[in-house]
C-alpha positions in Angstrom: 5.7 -39.2 -16.4 5.5 -39.7 -12.7 8.0 -36.9 -12.1 5.8 -34.4 -13.9 2.9 -35.1 -11.6 5.1 -34.5 -8.6 6.1 -31.0 -9.8 2.6 -29.9 -10.3 1.2 -27.7 -7.5 -1.8 -28.8 -5.5 -5.2 -28.5 -7.3 -6.4 -24.9 -7.4 -2.9 -23.5 -6.8 -0.7 -21.8 -9.3 3.1 -22.3 -9.6 5.0 -19.4 -7.9 6.7 -18.4 -11.2 3.4 -18.1 -13.0 1.8 -16.3 -10.1 4.6 -13.7 -10.1 4.2 -13.2 -13.8 0.5 -12.5 -13.5 1.0 -10.2 -10.5 3.6 -8.2 -12.5 1.3 -8.1 -15.5 -1.7 -7.0 -13.4 0.2 -4.1 -11.9 1.0 -2.7 -15.4 -2.6 -3.0 -16.5 -4.0 -1.3 -13.4 -2.4 2.0 -14.4 -4.0 1.7 -17.8 -7.3 0.7 -16.3 -7.4 3.7 -14.0 -7.1 6.0 -17.0 -9.9 4.1 -18.8 -12.1 4.1 -15.7 -11.8 7.9 -15.3 -12.7 8.3 -19.0 -15.6 5.9 -18.7 -16.9 7.7 -15.6 -16.9 11.0 -17.4 -18.7 9.6 -20.4 -21.2 7.9 -18.1 -21.9 11.2 -16.3 -22.4 12.9 -19.6 -24.8 10.2 -20.8 -26.8 10.3 -17.5 -27.1 14.1 -17.8 -28.4 13.8 -21.4 -30.8 11.1 -20.3 -32.1 13.2 -17.4 -32.6 16.2 -19.8 -34.6 14.0 -22.2 -36.7 12.6 -19.4 -37.5 16.0 -18.1 -38.5 17.2 -21.5 -40.8 14.2 -21.9 -42.3 14.8 -18.4 -43.0 18.5 -19.3 -44.6 17.5 -22.6 -46.8 15.0 -20.7 -47.9 17.6 -18.2 -48.6 20.1 -20.9 -50.9 17.6 -22.8 
């Protein structure tokens, strides 16, 4: 049991093997995320445009009343 405690990294630090695994995994996901981000940005822009149109229509109706 004591030997297990000695092999553990310091508190708040990850073992190098595990750290390498997550870095490798993160690199693969970043490519996927960049595609998702561009799609999300385009849908966000479309939603904003629609919201602006609706707001302008409401403002015009308010002014007309």
